C-alpha positions, 0 to 999 in steps of 0.5 A, spaced: 881 183 680 881 178 684 874 180 689 871 175 690 864 177 687 862 180 681 859 187 680 851 186 678 851 179 681 845 176 684 847 171 689 842 165 691 843 159 696 845 151 695 838 150 693 839 155 686 833 157 687 832 163 694 836 169 692 840 172 698 842 178 695 844 181 689 851 186 690 853 194 687 857 195 680 862 195 686 860 187 687 859 189 694 855 187 698 850 192 703 850 190 709 843 189 713 840 187 705 840 180 705 833 178 702 833 170 706 837 166 711 843 163 709 840 156 709 832 155 712 835 153 719 841 158 719 837 164 724 845 167 722 850 167 719 859 169 719 862 174 714 869 177 719 866 183 716 862 189 719 859 195 716 862 197 713 867 193 710 871 192 717 874 187 720 871 183 725 873 182 731 871 177 736 874 176 743 874 171 746 
């Protein structure tokens, strides 16, 4: 309930054309399966999570 990603849904870039990922039946994205980058100039992104769905700890 109130999960941010919808099941079996294609997500696209802000241009509305280039596909980023597809969620599974549970509304989860399988890490490492991005189809395109988050933006044309992006080489990395930060989700706050690491596989398998554990909190990413960033040490400074």
